[in-house]
PDB file of N, CA, C and O in Angstrom, chain B, residues numbered from 101:
ATOM      1  N   MET B 101      60.608 -45.319  47.396  1.00  0.00           N
ATOM      2  CA  MET B 101      60.312 -46.645  46.871  1.00  0.00           C
ATOM      3  C   MET B 101      59.442 -46.505  45.618  1.00  0.00           C
ATOM      4  O   MET B 101      58.510 -45.701  45.586  1.00  0.00           O
ATOM      5  N   ALA B 102      59.746 -47.266  44.627  1.00  0.00           N
ATOM      6  CA  ALA B 102      58.941 -47.262  43.406  1.00  0.00           C
ATOM      7  C   ALA B 102      57.798 -48.260  43.540  1.00  0.00           C
ATOM      8  O   ALA B 102      57.953 -49.331  44.128  1.00  0.00           O
ATOM      9  N   ASN B 103      56.666 -47.894  42.991  1.00  0.00           N
ATOM     10  CA  ASN B 103      55.460 -48.715  43.070  1.00  0.00           C
ATOM     11  C   ASN B 103      55.068 -49.251  41.702  1.00  0.00           C
ATOM     12  O   ASN B 103      55.260 -48.587  40.683  1.00  0.00           O
ATOM     13  N   ASN B 104      54.521 -50.453  41.690  1.00  0.00           N
ATOM     14  CA  ASN B 104      53.999 -51.071  40.469  1.00  0.00           C
ATOM     15  C   ASN B 104      52.514 -50.758  40.367  1.00  0.00           C
ATOM     16  O   ASN B 104      51.695 -51.371  41.052  1.00  0.00           O
ATOM     17  N   LEU B 105      52.170 -49.807  39.513  1.00  0.00           N
ATOM     18  CA  LEU B 105      50.790 -49.353  39.380  1.00  0.00           C
ATOM     19  C   LEU B 105      50.145 -49.934  38.127  1.00  0.00           C
ATOM     20  O   LEU B 105      50.752 -49.973  37.056  1.00  0.00           O
ATOM     21  N   PHE B 106      48.921 -50.378  38.281  1.00  0.00           N
ATOM     22  CA  PHE B 106      48.086 -50.773  37.152  1.00  0.00           C
ATOM     23  C   PHE B 106      46.928 -49.792  37.099  1.00  0.00           C
ATOM     24  O   PHE B 106      46.247 -49.565  38.100  1.00  0.00           O
ATOM     25  N   ILE B 107      46.708 -49.214  35.931  1.00  0.00           N
ATOM     26  CA  ILE B 107      45.733 -48.144  35.750  1.00  0.00           C
ATOM     27  C   ILE B 107      44.738 -48.560  34.684  1.00  0.00           C
ATOM     28  O   ILE B 107      45.113 -49.015  33.604  1.00  0.00           O
ATOM     29  N   SER B 108      43.462 -48.396  35.005  1.00  0.00           N
ATOM     30  CA  SER B 108      42.402 -48.672  34.038  1.00  0.00           C
ATOM     31  C   SER B 108      41.392 -47.533  34.101  1.00  0.00           C
ATOM     32  O   SER B 108      41.075 -47.033  35.181  1.00  0.00           O
ATOM     33  N   TYR B 109      40.892 -47.128  32.941  1.00  0.00           N
ATOM     34  CA  TYR B 109      39.933 -46.025  32.915  1.00  0.00           C
ATOM     35  C   TYR B 109      38.924 -46.219  31.797  1.00  0.00           C
ATOM     36  O   TYR B 109      39.162 -46.955  30.839  1.00  0.00           O
ATOM     37  N   ASP B 110      37.793 -45.543  31.941  1.00  0.00           N
ATOM     38  CA  ASP B 110      36.787 -45.436  30.885  1.00  0.00           C
ATOM     39  C   ASP B 110      36.410 -43.975  30.757  1.00  0.00           C
ATOM     40  O   ASP B 110      36.124 -43.312  31.753  1.00  0.00           O
ATOM     41  N   LEU B 111      36.409 -43.472  29.529  1.00  0.00           N
ATOM     42  CA  LEU B 111      35.974 -42.110  29.241  1.00  0.00           C
ATOM     43  C   LEU B 111      34.598 -42.196  28.600  1.00  0.00           C
ATOM     44  O   LEU B 111      34.432 -42.824  27.554  1.00  0.00           O
ATOM     45  N   PHE B 112      33.617 -41.568  29.223  1.00  0.00           N
ATOM     46  CA  PHE B 112      32.239 -41.733  28.780  1.00  0.00           C
ATOM     47  C   PHE B 112      31.706 -40.596  27.918  1.00  0.00           C
ATOM     48  O   PHE B 112      30.662 -40.754  27.285  1.00  0.00           O
ATOM     49  N   THR B 113      32.387 -39.460  27.874  1.00  0.00           N
ATOM     50  CA  THR B 113      31.930 -38.352  27.057  1.00  0.00           C
ATOM     51  C   THR B 113      32.200 -38.670  25.589  1.00  0.00           C
ATOM     52  O   THR B 113      33.341 -38.946  25.221  1.00  0.00           O
ATOM     53  N   PRO B 114      31.163 -38.635  24.740  1.00  0.00           N
ATOM     54  CA  PRO B 114      31.375 -38.926  23.316  1.00  0.00           C
ATOM     55  C   PRO B 114      32.426 -37.989  22.714  1.00  0.00           C
ATOM     56  O   PRO B 114      32.399 -36.779  22.941  1.00  0.00           O
ATOM     57  N   GLY B 115      33.339 -38.561  21.953  1.00  0.00           N
ATOM     58  CA  GLY B 115      34.374 -37.774  21.304  1.00  0.00           C
ATOM     59  C   GLY B 115      35.470 -37.289  22.238  1.00  0.00           C
ATOM     60  O   GLY B 115      36.262 -36.424  21.864  1.00  0.00           O
ATOM     61  N   LYS B 116      35.526 -37.828  23.435  1.00  0.00           N
ATOM     62  CA  LYS B 116      36.528 -37.402  24.424  1.00  0.00           C
ATOM     63  C   LYS B 116      37.933 -37.636  23.882  1.00  0.00           C
ATOM     64  O   LYS B 116      38.229 -38.688  23.315  1.00  0.00           O
ATOM     65  N   ASP B 117      38.780 -36.648  24.064  1.00  0.00           N
ATOM     66  CA  ASP B 117      40.177 -36.732  23.637  1.00  0.00           C
ATOM     67  C   ASP B 117      40.986 -37.477  24.698  1.00  0.00           C
ATOM     68  O   ASP B 117      41.125 -37.005  25.827  1.00  0.00           O
ATOM     69  N   TYR B 118      41.507 -38.621  24.334  1.00  0.00           N
ATOM     70  CA  TYR B 118      42.280 -39.452  25.258  1.00  0.00           C
ATOM     71  C   TYR B 118      43.675 -38.892  25.529  1.00  0.00           C
ATOM     72  O   TYR B 118      44.317 -39.305  26.495  1.00  0.00           O
ATOM     73  N   SER B 119      44.155 -37.977  24.716  1.00  0.00           N
ATOM     74  CA  SER B 119      45.562 -37.571  24.788  1.00  0.00           C
ATOM     75  C   SER B 119      45.954 -36.980  26.137  1.00  0.00           C
ATOM     76  O   SER B 119      47.062 -37.236  26.609  1.00  0.00           O
ATOM     77  N   LYS B 120      45.084 -36.200  26.773  1.00  0.00           N
ATOM     78  CA  LYS B 120      45.437 -35.607  28.066  1.00  0.00           C
ATOM     79  C   LYS B 120      45.536 -36.669  29.152  1.00  0.00           C
ATOM     80  O   LYS B 120      46.400 -36.593  30.025  1.00  0.00           O
ATOM     81  N   VAL B 121      44.655 -37.655  29.096  1.00  0.00           N
ATOM     82  CA  VAL B 121      44.699 -38.750  30.068  1.00  0.00           C
ATOM     83  C   VAL B 121      45.976 -39.562  29.856  1.00  0.00           C
ATOM     84  O   VAL B 121      46.667 -39.908  30.814  1.00  0.00           O
ATOM     85  N   ILE B 122      46.278 -39.857  28.613  1.00  0.00           N
ATOM     86  CA  ILE B 122      47.477 -40.630  28.288  1.00  0.00           C
ATOM     87  C   ILE B 122      48.741 -39.878  28.711  1.00  0.00           C
ATOM     88  O   ILE B 122      49.667 -40.480  29.254  1.00  0.00           O
ATOM     89  N   GLU B 123      48.783 -38.579  28.468  1.00  0.00           N
ATOM     90  CA  GLU B 123      49.932 -37.768  28.895  1.00  0.00           C
ATOM     91  C   GLU B 123      50.096 -37.811  30.410  1.00  0.00           C
ATOM     92  O   GLU B 123      51.215 -37.910  30.913  1.00  0.00           O
ATOM     93  N   ALA B 124      48.978 -37.736  31.140  1.00  0.00           N
ATOM     94  CA  ALA B 124      49.034 -37.781  32.606  1.00  0.00           C
ATOM     95  C   ALA B 124      49.569 -39.124  33.092  1.00  0.00           C
ATOM     96  O   ALA B 124      50.341 -39.179  34.049  1.00  0.00           O
ATOM     97  N   ILE B 125      49.163 -40.193  32.439  1.00  0.00           N
ATOM     98  CA  ILE B 125      49.654 -41.529  32.810  1.00  0.00           C
ATOM     99  C   ILE B 125      51.145 -41.648  32.515  1.00  0.00           C
ATOM    100  O   ILE B 125      51.912 -42.111  33.359  1.00  0.00           O
ATOM    101  N   LYS B 126      51.548 -41.239  31.340  1.00  0.00           N
ATOM    102  CA  LYS B 126      52.960 -41.343  30.955  1.00  0.00           C
ATOM    103  C   LYS B 126      53.870 -40.501  31.851  1.00  0.00           C
ATOM    104  O   LYS B 126      55.040 -40.837  32.040  1.00  0.00           O
ATOM    105  N   ALA B 127      53.337 -39.411  32.402  1.00  0.00           N
ATOM    106  CA  ALA B 127      54.127 -38.532  33.268  1.00  0.00           C
ATOM    107  C   ALA B 127      54.412 -39.152  34.635  1.00  0.00           C
ATOM    108  O   ALA B 127      55.242 -38.635  35.383  1.00  0.00           O
ATOM    109  N   LEU B 128      53.740 -40.242  34.970  1.00  0.00           N
ATOM    110  CA  LEU B 128      53.901 -40.870  36.286  1.00  0.00           C
ATOM    111  C   LEU B 128      55.205 -41.643  36.431  1.00  0.00           C
ATOM    112  O   LEU B 128      55.698 -41.817  37.545  1.00  0.00           O
ATOM    113  N   GLY B 129      55.767 -42.108  35.321  1.00  0.00           N
ATOM    114  CA  GLY B 129      56.996 -42.902  35.396  1.00  0.00           C
ATOM    115  C   GLY B 129      57.156 -43.782  34.174  1.00  0.00           C
ATOM    116  O   GLY B 129      56.564 -43.525  33.125  1.00  0.00           O
ATOM    117  N   SER B 130      57.958 -44.819  34.317  1.00  0.00           N
ATOM    118  CA  SER B 130      58.190 -45.764  33.224  1.00  0.00           C
ATOM    119  C   SER B 130      56.917 -46.570  32.984  1.00  0.00           C
ATOM    120  O   SER B 130      56.392 -47.189  33.909  1.00  0.00           O
ATOM    121  N   TRP B 131      56.421 -46.567  31.752  1.00  0.00           N
ATOM    122  CA  TRP B 131      55.088 -47.103  31.491  1.00  0.00           C
ATOM    123  C   TRP B 131      55.093 -48.142  30.379  1.00  0.00           C
ATOM    124  O   TRP B 131      56.020 -48.229  29.574  1.00  0.00           O
ATOM    125  N   ALA B 132      54.030 -48.918  30.370  1.00  0.00           N
ATOM    126  CA  ALA B 132      53.740 -49.859  29.281  1.00  0.00           C
ATOM    127  C   ALA B 132      52.232 -49.879  29.089  1.00  0.00           C
ATOM    128  O   ALA B 132      51.474 -50.003  30.052  1.00  0.00           O
ATOM    129  N   LYS B 133      51.805 -49.756  27.844  1.00  0.00           N
ATOM    130  CA  LYS B 133      50.378 -49.821  27.526  1.00  0.00           C
ATOM    131  C   LYS B 133      50.009 -51.291  27.344  1.00  0.00           C
ATOM    132  O   LYS B 133      50.545 -51.966  26.466  1.00  0.00           O
ATOM    133  N   ILE B 134      49.094 -51.782  28.174  1.00  0.00           N
ATOM    134  CA  ILE B 134      48.701 -53.187  28.148  1.00  0.00           C
ATOM    135  C   ILE B 134      47.534 -53.412  27.193  1.00  0.00           C
ATOM    136  O   ILE B 134      47.581 -54.301  26.343  1.00  0.00           O
ATOM    137  N   HIS B 135      46.496 -52.610  27.337  1.00  0.00           N
ATOM    138  CA  HIS B 135      45.318 -52.625  26.466  1.00  0.00           C
ATOM    139  C   HIS B 135      44.950 -51.176  26.179  1.00  0.00           C
ATOM    140  O   HIS B 135      45.645 -50.262  26.622  1.00  0.00           O
ATOM    141  N   LYS B 136      43.875 -50.960  25.450  1.00  0.00           N
ATOM    142  CA  LYS B 136      43.482 -49.603  25.076  1.00  0.00           C
ATOM    143  C   LYS B 136      43.408 -48.670  26.283  1.00  0.00           C
ATOM    144  O   LYS B 136      43.877 -47.533  26.221  1.00  0.00           O
ATOM    145  N   SER B 137      42.826 -49.145  27.372  1.00  0.00           N
ATOM    146  CA  SER B 137      42.649 -48.303  28.553  1.00  0.00           C
ATOM    147  C   SER B 137      43.239 -48.926  29.812  1.00  0.00           C
ATOM    148  O   SER B 137      42.782 -48.639  30.918  1.00  0.00           O
ATOM    149  N   VAL B 138      44.239 -49.766  29.654  1.00  0.00           N
ATOM    150  CA  VAL B 138      44.916 -50.392  30.800  1.00  0.00           C
ATOM    151  C   VAL B 138      46.420 -50.187  30.642  1.00  0.00           C
ATOM    152  O   VAL B 138      46.993 -50.484  29.593  1.00  0.00           O
ATOM    153  N   TRP B 139      47.042 -49.681  31.687  1.00  0.00           N
ATOM    154  CA  TRP B 139      48.463 -49.352  31.660  1.00  0.00           C
ATOM    155  C   TRP B 139      49.169 -49.910  32.889  1.00  0.00           C
ATOM    156  O   TRP B 139      48.559 -50.106  33.940  1.00  0.00           O
ATOM    157  N   TYR B 140      50.459 -50.161  32.739  1.00  0.00           N
ATOM    158  CA  TYR B 140      51.352 -50.449  33.859  1.00  0.00           C
ATOM    159  C   TYR B 140      52.321 -49.277  33.946  1.00  0.00           C
ATOM    160  O   TYR B 140      52.846 -48.820  32.931  1.00  0.00           O
ATOM    161  N   VAL B 141      52.559 -48.787  35.182  1.00  0.00           N
ATOM    162  CA  VAL B 141      53.526 -47.713  35.385  1.00  0.00           C
ATOM    163  C   VAL B 141      54.360 -48.011  36.628  1.00  0.00           C
ATOM    164  O   VAL B 141      53.814 -48.339  37.682  1.00  0.00           O
ATOM    165  N   LYS B 142      55.663 -47.897  36.505  1.00  0.00           N
ATOM    166  CA  LYS B 142      56.571 -47.940  37.654  1.00  0.00           C
ATOM    167  C   LYS B 142      56.725 -46.493  38.102  1.00  0.00           C
ATOM    168  O   LYS B 142      57.277 -45.670  37.371  1.00  0.00           O
ATOM    169  N   SER B 143      56.234 -46.179  39.309  1.00  0.00           N
ATOM    170  CA  SER B 143      56.162 -44.787  39.736  1.00  0.00           C
ATOM    171  C   SER B 143      56.559 -44.631  41.195  1.00  0.00           C
ATOM    172  O   SER B 143      56.380 -45.545  42.001  1.00  0.00           O
ATOM    173  N   SER B 144      57.093 -43.481  41.521  1.00  0.00           N
ATOM    174  CA  SER B 144      57.389 -43.166  42.917  1.00  0.00           C
ATOM    175  C   SER B 144      56.134 -42.696  43.650  1.00  0.00           C
ATOM    176  O   SER B 144      56.143 -42.564  44.874  1.00  0.00           O
ATOM    177  N   LEU B 145      55.064 -42.447  42.914  1.00  0.00           N
ATOM    178  CA  LEU B 145      53.815 -41.990  43.522  1.00  0.00           C
ATOM    179  C   LEU B 145      53.002 -43.163  44.059  1.00  0.00           C
ATOM    180  O   LEU B 145      53.113 -44.290  43.577  1.00  0.00           O
ATOM    181  N   SER B 146      52.186 -42.875  45.063  1.00  0.00           N
ATOM    182  CA  SER B 146      51.236 -43.869  45.569  1.00  0.00           C
ATOM    183  C   SER B 146      50.076 -43.981  44.587  1.00  0.00           C
ATOM    184  O   SER B 146      49.946 -43.160  43.679  1.00  0.00           O
ATOM    185  N   CYS B 147      49.245 -44.983  44.763  1.00  0.00           N
ATOM    186  CA  CYS B 147      48.087 -45.119  43.872  1.00  0.00           C
ATOM    187  C   CYS B 147      47.144 -43.927  44.041  1.00  0.00           C
ATOM    188  O   CYS B 147      46.545 -43.476  43.064  1.00  0.00           O
ATOM    189  N   GLU B 148      47.003 -43.412  45.260  1.00  0.00           N
ATOM    190  CA  GLU B 148      46.146 -42.240  45.476  1.00  0.00           C
ATOM    191  C   GLU B 148      46.707 -41.015  44.765  1.00  0.00           C
ATOM    192  O   GLU B 148      45.968 -40.312  44.075  1.00  0.00           O
ATOM    193  N   GLN B 149      47.989 -40.751  44.921  1.00  0.00           N
ATOM    194  CA  GLN B 149      48.608 -39.606  44.250  1.00  0.00           C
ATOM    195  C   GLN B 149      48.490 -39.729  42.733  1.00  0.00           C
ATOM    196  O   GLN B 149      48.162 -38.758  42.051  1.00  0.00           O
ATOM    197  N   ALA B 150      48.756 -40.917  42.210  1.00  0.00           N
ATOM    198  CA  ALA B 150      48.665 -41.141  40.767  1.00  0.00           C
ATOM    199  C   ALA B 150      47.239 -40.935  40.279  1.00  0.00           C
ATOM    200  O   ALA B 150      47.018 -40.290  39.254  1.00  0.00           O
ATOM    201  N   ALA B 151      46.268 -41.483  41.009  1.00  0.00           N
ATOM    202  CA  ALA B 151      44.863 -41.339  40.614  1.00  0.00           C
ATOM    203  C   ALA B 151      44.458 -39.871  40.587  1.00  0.00           C
ATOM    204  O   ALA B 151      43.783 -39.434  39.655  1.00  0.00           O
ATOM    205  N   LYS B 152      44.856 -39.118  41.581  1.00  0.00           N
ATOM    206  CA  LYS B 152      44.511 -37.691  41.621  1.00  0.00           C
ATOM    207  C   LYS B 152      45.143 -36.936  40.454  1.00  0.00           C
ATOM    208  O   LYS B 152      44.514 -36.052  39.873  1.00  0.00           O
ATOM    209  N   ASN B 153      46.379 -37.280  40.108  1.00  0.00           N
ATOM    210  CA  ASN B 153      47.035 -36.639  38.960  1.00  0.00           C
ATOM    211  C   ASN B 153      46.300 -36.947  37.658  1.00  0.00           C
ATOM    212  O   ASN B 153      46.075 -36.052  36.844  1.00  0.00           O
ATOM    213  N   ILE B 154      45.930 -38.193  37.465  1.00  0.00           N
ATOM    214  CA  ILE B 154      45.222 -38.591  36.242  1.00  0.00           C
ATOM    215  C   ILE B 154      43.825 -37.985  36.220  1.00  0.00           C
ATOM    216  O   ILE B 154      43.386 -37.472  35.191  1.00  0.00           O
ATOM    217  N   TRP B 155      43.127 -38.042  37.351  1.00  0.00           N
ATOM    218  CA  TRP B 155      41.743 -37.561  37.434  1.00  0.00           C
ATOM    219  C   TRP B 155      41.636 -36.093  37.032  1.00  0.00           C
ATOM    220  O   TRP B 155      40.600 -35.673  36.515  1.00  0.00           O
ATOM    221  N   ALA B 156      42.670 -35.319  37.256  1.00  0.00           N
ATOM    222  CA  ALA B 156      42.661 -33.899  36.895  1.00  0.00           C
ATOM    223  C   ALA B 156      42.464 -33.692  35.395  1.00  0.00           C
ATOM    224  O   ALA B 156      42.057 -32.607  34.981  1.00  0.00           O
ATOM    225  N   SER B 157      42.739 -34.696  34.576  1.00  0.00           N
ATOM    226  CA  SER B 157      42.579 -34.580  33.118  1.00  0.00           C
ATOM    227  C   SER B 157      41.324 -35.298  32.614  1.00  0.00           C
ATOM    228  O   SER B 157      41.128 -35.439  31.407  1.00  0.00           O
ATOM    229  N   MET B 158      40.476 -35.750  33.543  1.00  0.00           N
ATOM    230  CA  MET B 158      39.283 -36.515  33.166  1.00  0.00           C
ATOM    231  C   MET B 158      38.020 -35.725  33.477  1.00  0.00           C
ATOM    232  O   MET B 158      38.074 -34.720  34.186  1.00  0.00           O
ATOM    233  N   ASP B 159      36.880 -36.176  32.950  1.00  0.00           N
ATOM    234  CA  ASP B 159      35.591 -35.549  33.208  1.00  0.00           C
ATOM    235  C   ASP B 159      34.911 -36.196  34.408  1.00  0.00           C
ATOM    236  O   ASP B 159      35.250 -37.314  34.796  1.00  0.00           O
ATOM    237  N   PHE B 160      33.952 -35.488  34.989  1.00  0.00           N
ATOM    238  CA  PHE B 160      33.263 -35.942  36.202  1.00  0.00           C
ATOM    239  C   PHE B 160      32.543 -37.275  36.023  1.00  0.00           C
ATOM    240  O   PHE B 160      32.323 -37.985  37.005  1.00  0.00           O
ATOM    241  N   ASN B 161      32.174 -37.628  34.808  1.00  0.00           N
ATOM    242  CA  ASN B 161      31.419 -38.870  34.584  1.00  0.00           C
ATOM    243  C   ASN B 161      32.304 -40.038  34.131  1.00  0.00           C
ATOM    244  O   ASN B 161      31.797 -41.135  33.898  1.00  0.00           O
ATOM    245  N   ASP B 162      33.608 -39.819  34.005  1.00  0.00           N
ATOM    246  CA  ASP B 162      34.530 -40.894  33.640  1.00  0.00           C
ATOM    247  C   ASP B 162      34.771 -41.793  34.848  1.00  0.00           C
ATOM    248  O   ASP B 162      34.332 -41.478  35.954  1.00  0.00           O
ATOM    249  N   SER B 163      35.463 -42.903  34.644  1.00  0.00           N
ATOM    250  CA  SER B 163      35.829 -43.756  35.781  1.00  0.00           C
ATOM    251  C   SER B 163      37.303 -44.128  35.681  1.00  0.00           C
ATOM    252  O   SER B 163      37.879 -44.199  34.595  1.00  0.00           O
ATOM    253  N   LEU B 164      37.893 -44.362  36.854  1.00  0.00           N
ATOM    254  CA  LEU B 164      39.328 -44.613  36.943  1.00  0.00           C
ATOM    255  C   LEU B 164      39.608 -45.499  38.144  1.00  0.00           C
ATOM    256  O   LEU B 164      39.009 -45.317  39.204  1.00  0.00           O
ATOM    257  N   ILE B 165      40.506 -46.448  37.989  1.00  0.00           N
ATOM    258  CA  ILE B 165      41.035 -47.204  39.119  1.00  0.00           C
ATOM    259  C   ILE B 165      42.538 -47.346  38.934  1.00  0.00           C
ATOM    260  O   ILE B 165      43.025 -47.640  37.842  1.00  0.00           O
ATOM    261  N   VAL B 166      43.263 -47.127  40.034  1.00  0.00           N
ATOM    262  CA  VAL B 166      44.711 -47.311  40.064  1.00  0.00           C
ATOM    263  C   VAL B 166      45.004 -48.319  41.166  1.00  0.00           C
ATOM    264  O   VAL B 166      44.627 -48.117  42.320  1.00  0.00           O
ATOM    265  N   ILE B 167      45.670 -49.391  40.809  1.00  0.00           N
ATOM    266  CA  ILE B 167      45.992 -50.464  41.746  1.00  0.00           C
ATOM    267  C   ILE B 167      47.505 -50.520  41.907  1.00  0.00           C
ATOM    268  O   ILE B 167      48.245 -50.576  40.925  1.00  0.00           O
ATOM    269  N   ASP B 168      47.951 -50.505  43.153  1.00  0.00           N
ATOM    270  CA  ASP B 168      49.374 -50.624  43.451  1.00  0.00           C
ATOM    271  C   ASP B 168      49.653 -52.053  43.892  1.00  0.00           C
ATOM    272  O   ASP B 168      49.297 -52.449  45.002  1.00  0.00           O
ATOM    273  N   SER B 169      50.284 -52.816  43.027  1.00  0.00           N
ATOM    274  CA  SER B 169      50.556 -54.217  43.353  1.00  0.00           C
ATOM    275  C   SER B 169      51.734 -54.360  44.318  1.00  0.00           C
ATOM    276  O   SER B 169      51.954 -55.440  44.865  1.00  0.00           O
ATOM    277  N   THR B 170      52.480 -53.296  44.529  1.00  0.00           N
ATOM    278  CA  THR B 170      53.579 -53.329  45.488  1.00  0.00           C
ATOM    279  C   THR B 170      53.052 -53.266  46.919  1.00  0.00           C
ATOM    280  O   THR B 170      53.519 -53.996  47.793  1.00  0.00           O
ATOM    281  N   THR B 171      52.073 -52.389  47.151  1.00  0.00           N
ATOM    282  CA  THR B 171      51.547 -52.173  48.506  1.00  0.00           C
ATOM    283  C   THR B 171      50.178 -52.803  48.727  1.00  0.00           C
ATOM    284  O   THR B 171      49.646 -52.758  49.836  1.00  0.00           O
ATOM    285  N   ASN B 172      49.607 -53.390  47.681  1.00  0.00           N
ATOM    286  CA  ASN B 172      48.273 -53.994  47.756  1.00  0.00           C
ATOM    287  C   ASN B 172      47.201 -52.973  48.130  1.00  0.00           C
ATOM    288  O   ASN B 172      46.335 -53.237  48.964  1.00  0.00           O
ATOM    289  N   ASN B 173      47.275 -51.808  47.499  1.00  0.00           N
ATOM    290  CA  ASN B 173      46.290 -50.752  47.701  1.00  0.00           C
ATOM    291  C   ASN B 173      45.662 -50.382  46.363  1.00  0.00           C
ATOM    292  O   ASN B 173      46.190 -50.690  45.294  1.00  0.00           O
ATOM    293  N   ALA B 174      44.515 -49.710  46.460  1.00  0.00           N
ATOM    294  CA  ALA B 174      43.834 -49.235  45.255  1.00  0.00           C
ATOM    295  C   ALA B 174      43.143 -47.916  45.565  1.00  0.00           C
ATOM    296  O   ALA B 174      42.795 -47.631  46.711  1.00  0.00           O
ATOM    297  N   TYR B 175      42.954 -47.123  44.527  1.00  0.00           N
ATOM    298  CA  TYR B 175      42.250 -45.844  44.652  1.00  0.00           C
ATOM    299  C   TYR B 175      41.453 -45.661  43.378  1.00  0.00           C
ATOM    300  O   TYR B 175      41.961 -45.920  42.286  1.00  0.00           O
ATOM    301  N   TRP B 176      40.200 -45.215  43.502  1.00  0.00           N
ATOM    302  CA  TRP B 176      39.371 -45.099  42.306  1.00  0.00           C
ATOM    303  C   TRP B 176      38.404 -43.941  42.387  1.00  0.00           C
ATOM    304  O   TRP B 176      38.147 -43.372  43.448  1.00  0.00           O
ATOM    305  N   TYR B 177      37.875 -43.613  41.208  1.00  0.00           N
ATOM    306  CA  TYR B 177      36.830 -42.610  41.038  1.00  0.00           C
ATOM    307  C   TYR B 177      35.720 -43.219  40.197  1.00  0.00           C
ATOM    308  O   TYR B 177      35.975 -43.866  39.182  1.00  0.00           O
ATOM    309  N   ASN B 178      34.499 -43.004  40.631  1.00  0.00           N
ATOM    310  CA  ASN B 178      33.290 -43.306  39.850  1.00  0.00           C
ATOM    311  C   ASN B 178      33.118 -44.760  39.446  1.00  0.00           C
ATOM    312  O   ASN B 178      32.560 -45.032  38.382  1.00  0.00           O
ATOM    313  N   LEU B 179      33.568 -45.685  40.241  1.00  0.00           N
ATOM    314  CA  LEU B 179      33.178 -47.068  39.994  1.00  0.00           C
ATOM    315  C   LEU B 179      31.744 -47.218  40.468  1.00  0.00           C
ATOM    316  O   LEU B 179      31.333 -46.519  41.394  1.00  0.00           O
ATOM    317  N   PRO B 180      30.974 -48.103  39.866  1.00  0.00           N
ATOM    318  CA  PRO B 180      29.604 -48.318  40.353  1.00  0.00           C
ATOM    319  C   PRO B 180      29.630 -48.680  41.843  1.00  0.00           C
ATOM    320  O   PRO B 180      30.542 -49.363  42.308  1.00  0.00           O
ATOM    321  N   ASP B 181      28.623 -48.215  42.578  1.00  0.00           N
ATOM    322  CA  ASP B 181      28.580 -48.443  44.024  1.00  0.00           C
ATOM    323  C   ASP B 181      28.727 -49.915  44.386  1.00  0.00           C
ATOM    324  O   ASP B 181      29.452 -50.256  45.320  1.00  0.00           O
ATOM    325  N   ALA B 182      28.044 -50.784  43.653  1.00  0.00           N
ATOM    326  CA  ALA B 182      28.108 -52.220  43.956  1.00  0.00           C
ATOM    327  C   ALA B 182      29.524 -52.763  43.751  1.00  0.00           C
ATOM    328  O   ALA B 182      29.976 -53.630  44.500  1.00  0.00           O
ATOM    329  N   VAL B 183      30.208 -52.258  42.750  1.00  0.00           N
ATOM    330  CA  VAL B 183      31.582 -52.693  42.483  1.00  0.00           C
ATOM    331  C   VAL B 183      32.513 -52.195  43.590  1.00  0.00           C
ATOM    332  O   VAL B 183      33.333 -52.957  44.103  1.00  0.00           O
ATOM    333  N   SER B 184      32.387 -50.929  43.954  1.00  0.00           N
ATOM    334  CA  SER B 184      33.209 -50.379  45.038  1.00  0.00           C
ATOM    335  C   SER B 184      33.012 -51.158  46.325  1.00  0.00           C
ATOM    336  O   SER B 184      33.975 -51.504  47.010  1.00  0.00           O
ATOM    337  N   LYS B 185      31.768 -51.427  46.646  1.00  0.00           N
ATOM    338  CA  LYS B 185      31.456 -52.170  47.869  1.00  0.00           C
ATOM    339  C   LYS B 185      32.063 -53.572  47.819  1.00  0.00           C
ATOM    340  O   LYS B 185      32.649 -54.031  48.799  1.00  0.00           O
ATOM    341  N   HIS B 186      31.924 -54.241  46.693  1.00  0.00           N
ATOM    342  CA  HIS B 186      32.463 -55.596  46.552  1.00  0.00           C
ATOM    343  C   HIS B 186      33.988 -55.601  46.718  1.00  0.00           C
ATOM    344  O   HIS B 186      34.537 -56.449  47.421  1.00  0.00           O
ATOM    345  N   ILE B 187      34.653 -54.668  46.079  1.00  0.00           N
ATOM    346  CA  ILE B 187      36.109 -54.585  46.204  1.00  0.00           C
ATOM    347  C   ILE B 187      36.500 -54.371  47.661  1.00  0.00           C
ATOM    348  O   ILE B 187      37.392 -55.048  48.174  1.00  0.00           O
ATOM    349  N   GLN B 188      35.837 -53.433  48.327  1.00  0.00           N
ATOM    350  CA  GLN B 188      36.165 -53.137  49.721  1.00  0.00           C
ATOM    351  C   GLN B 188      35.926 -54.341  50.630  1.00  0.00           C
ATOM    352  O   GLN B 188      36.701 -54.581  51.556  1.00  0.00           O
ATOM    353  N   GLU B 189      34.879 -55.085  50.376  1.00  0.00           N
ATOM    354  CA  GLU B 189      34.570 -56.257  51.200  1.00  0.00           C
ATOM    355  C   GLU B 189      35.546 -57.412  50.961  1.00  0.00           C
ATOM    356  O   GLU B 189      35.833 -58.179  51.879  1.00  0.00           O
ATOM    357  N   GLN B 190      36.051 -57.536  49.751  1.00  0.00           N
ATOM    358  CA  GLN B 190      36.872 -58.687  49.388  1.00  0.00           C
ATOM    359  C   GLN B 190      38.379 -58.446  49.462  1.00  0.00           C
ATOM    360  O   GLN B 190      39.145 -59.406  49.541  1.00  0.00           O
ATOM    361  N   TRP B 191      38.814 -57.210  49.438  1.00  0.00           N
ATOM    362  CA  TRP B 191      40.213 -56.866  49.212  1.00  0.00           C
ATOM    363  C   TRP B 191      41.180 -57.566  50.161  1.00  0.00           C
ATOM    364  O   TRP B 191      42.169 -58.146  49.714  1.00  0.00           O
ATOM    365  N   TYR B 192      40.912 -57.519  51.441  1.00  0.00           N
ATOM    366  CA  TYR B 192      41.881 -58.063  52.405  1.00  0.00           C
ATOM    367  C   TYR B 192      41.487 -59.415  52.976  1.00  0.00           C
ATOM    368  O   TYR B 192      42.068 -59.849  53.971  1.00  0.00           O
ATOM    369  N   LYS B 193      40.527 -60.086  52.381  1.00  0.00           N
ATOM    370  CA  LYS B 193      40.113 -61.412  52.868  1.00  0.00           C
ATOM    371  C   LYS B 193      41.175 -62.442  52.605  1.00  0.00           C
ATOM    372  O   LYS B 193      40.999 -63.611  52.947  1.00  0.00           O
TER     373      LYS B 193
END
């Protein structure tokens, strides 16, 4: 089954090269760039699998969220604790 993924990221290292992150996103499937750091991808991967693939090209202090609108799931790295908690509390209400 193909999934509708929405991907958003922030790269915090000054002068960080976006090309590796962009290549990782484009490799996931059919894509569309929505904003500078927001993408839509039709992918056979889950949001967790996609996030792990993208995260491999990012630095430890960057942040990433991948949302699967097909399955209503999300997977992220390095969101602020308060944001992560809020998402978890509100997601299935």
